[in-house]
N, C-alpha and C positions, 0 to 999 in steps of 0.2 A: 504494500500500500504506500501511496505517496501522500505526504502531508500537504494539505492545501490551506490557504489562509481562510480564517473565519470571516474576516472583513478587511476591506482596504479603507484606511482612514485618510481623508483628504482635508485640505484647508490651509496648510502652511505654505508660505512662499519660499522659505529658506530651510536649510537642513535642521533636523530635530536634534536638540542638545540634551534634552531630559524628558523622561516620561515615567508615569506610574499607572498602575492598574488597581482599581478598588473593586474587587470581585463581589463584595457584599452589596454594593450599589449598582454594579454592572456598568462601571465607568472607566474610561481611559482618558488620562489627562496628559497632555504633551506640550512642550515648549520648544520654540525654534530660535535659531541664532539671532534673529532681529525681532523677537517678540511676535505676537502675543502668545499666550497659552490658550489651548483649546480643550474643551471637554467633549468627548465623543461617547456614544453608547457602545456597548460591546458589539452591536450589529453594524457599526460604522456610521451612524447618524451623527452629524455635528449638532450638538446641543447648545453650547455656550462659548463665548469668547471671554477670557479673563484679562481685563485691561488693568494695568498698574495705576497708581495715583496720578491724577491729571497734572499735578504740580511738577512732576518729573518728566512729562512727555516732551518730545522734541528730539531732533537728530543728535544733539550733543549729550543728551541724557537718556538715550534709548535704553529701555529696560530689557536686558538680555537674561532670560532665565537660565540658571545653572542647575538647580536642584528642585524637585517637586516631590511632595509626599501628601497622600490623601488618607483620611481616616474613615472608618466605617460609620462615624457619626455625621459625616457630610461636610467636613472641613478640608480645605486644601491649603497647605503651606508651600509658598514658593520663595526660594532664595534667588535673588538677582545678582548679577555680576558686580554691581556697584555697592554691594553690602546691604541691600534692602531686603527685609523679610516682609511678606504680605500674607495675610490669612484671608481666604475667600470662603464663602459658603458655596455649595454646589449649584446654587441658583445664580452664581456670578457676582454676588454682592461682596464688596470689599469690607471685611470685618475689622482688621487692625493692620498697622504697619509698625516696623521697628528698624532703625538704621544701626548698623554695627561696623566697626573698623576691623574686626577680627576676620581672619581667613577661615572660611568654613569649607569643609570637604565632606 
């Protein structure tokens, strides 16, 4: 038997830099090199776009996601290249932000 993909996820214009799967909620969350992060269903449907805080938008402050983690309670934590942490609900609402100068891996 040959393995076949369950779904093909589309919507990013640039290469994917981070992704996570939340099997409990049936979601795939991914981030690309030049932002934004997208939430897809396991079937491949694009559900939401997660945009960073408006005050940091612009070409000089482009939010480049590096790490993503989702919880079964419906929260998504994204760490951006510029040291910004953002917490989103699965509905796409920005819940909280925090800036750090520490190197996160």
